[in-house]
C-alpha positions, 0 to 999 in steps of 0.5 A: 581606584576601586571605582575604576576596577568595578567599571572595568570588570562591568565592561569585561563582563559585558564584552564577554557576554556579548560574544556568548550570546552571539554564539548561542544565536549562531548555533541556533540558526545553524541547527534550524538551518539544518532542519530546513534543509532536510525539510526541503530535501524531503519535499523534493523527494516527495515531488519526485515520487508523486511525479512517477508514472509507468513511463521509465523516463518519469523516474529521472528526477527520483535518483538526484532527489534520494541523494539530495536527501541523504546529503542533507542529513549527513551535512546536518550532522556535520554542521550541528556537531561542532555547535554549543548547547542551546538554552531553553528559549532556543529550544522552544524556537527549534521546536517549530522547525522539528515539527516541520521536518517531521510532517515533510517526512511523513508526507514523503513516505506516505507518497512512496507507499501509495506509489508502490505499484508504479515503483515496481513497474518501473523497477525502482522499489529496491533503490528507494528501499535502500535510500530509506535504509540509509536515511534511517541510519542517518537520521538516527546519528543526526538525532544523537548529535541534536539531543546532545545540544539541547537542554533537559527541559527540551529533551522530551519534545525533541525525541518525540519529533525525531521519533516520529520521523524515524517511525515514518522512515521505518514504516516505508522500509517495512512497506517497500521490503514486503510484497504489496498488499493483495485483495482479500480472497472474498472481494476479488472473485465476484468482480471478475468471476461473476459473469462466467459463473452466471452464464451457465446458470441461465444456460442450464434450463435451455439444454434441459435433458431431463425434459426429453429423457423423463418417463413421465413425458413419454408415458403422456405421449403414449397416451395421446397416441403420437408415435413421433415422440419416440425420437427423444431416445436419441436426445436422452442418451447423452444426458439420461444414461441407461435408466432413460433408455430403458424407460423410453424403450418400455414406453415405445413397446406398450404404445405399439401393443396398444395400436395393434390391439394385442395388449393383454397383460404386461409382465 
């Protein structure tokens, strides 16, 4: 009789343990499946962002991809919420799926930041920004549910994974909410402004008004006795000013007096 009760209790414990293990295994698969669905949806959005061009038709897949990722996050929370807590070994197995999710989200956000100019050209930046904000809220809600299912030993690594994904989405929000980064003031002008600045520098010596309006040249021409050099008076008026005109006039008077032989003294 006693042996019967012992055998019966062992059978009952075995039968009770088997469903419990099956439930834990099923719950682990549910959480892993939720992570995988989010990773796939994030990769689809990354593909849609990378395919963007200045052609507005290239954004046809962007809207469905954003809705797909938001839907995957919401569905994951719905699926994970009724599951039971998992053990330490299951938490280690879940870490790989969490790491894959974090990497896919980081890559997607980086693609969005690199495509900022194209997003602005096709007016899709506000829509993607709103999607990032929705993803941030859905990820926070999912993180709270998942952390409640993990053992204490696996909380730190899980929190790091969700913090990495949430931080990437937050960085995308900040990037799209602010104006695109501009070139530093010291780097932009030399590329576009150097050729125009070089033209006056090379052309300035060619239009040299000081050569025609300098008193030294007029005095030398007077010593050589060439009256034709009095023409620089007209060229010196726009560039030399009143002092150049007075100097050239004085030099022309001394030349005429020297030719007539009437030079006695100059006051």
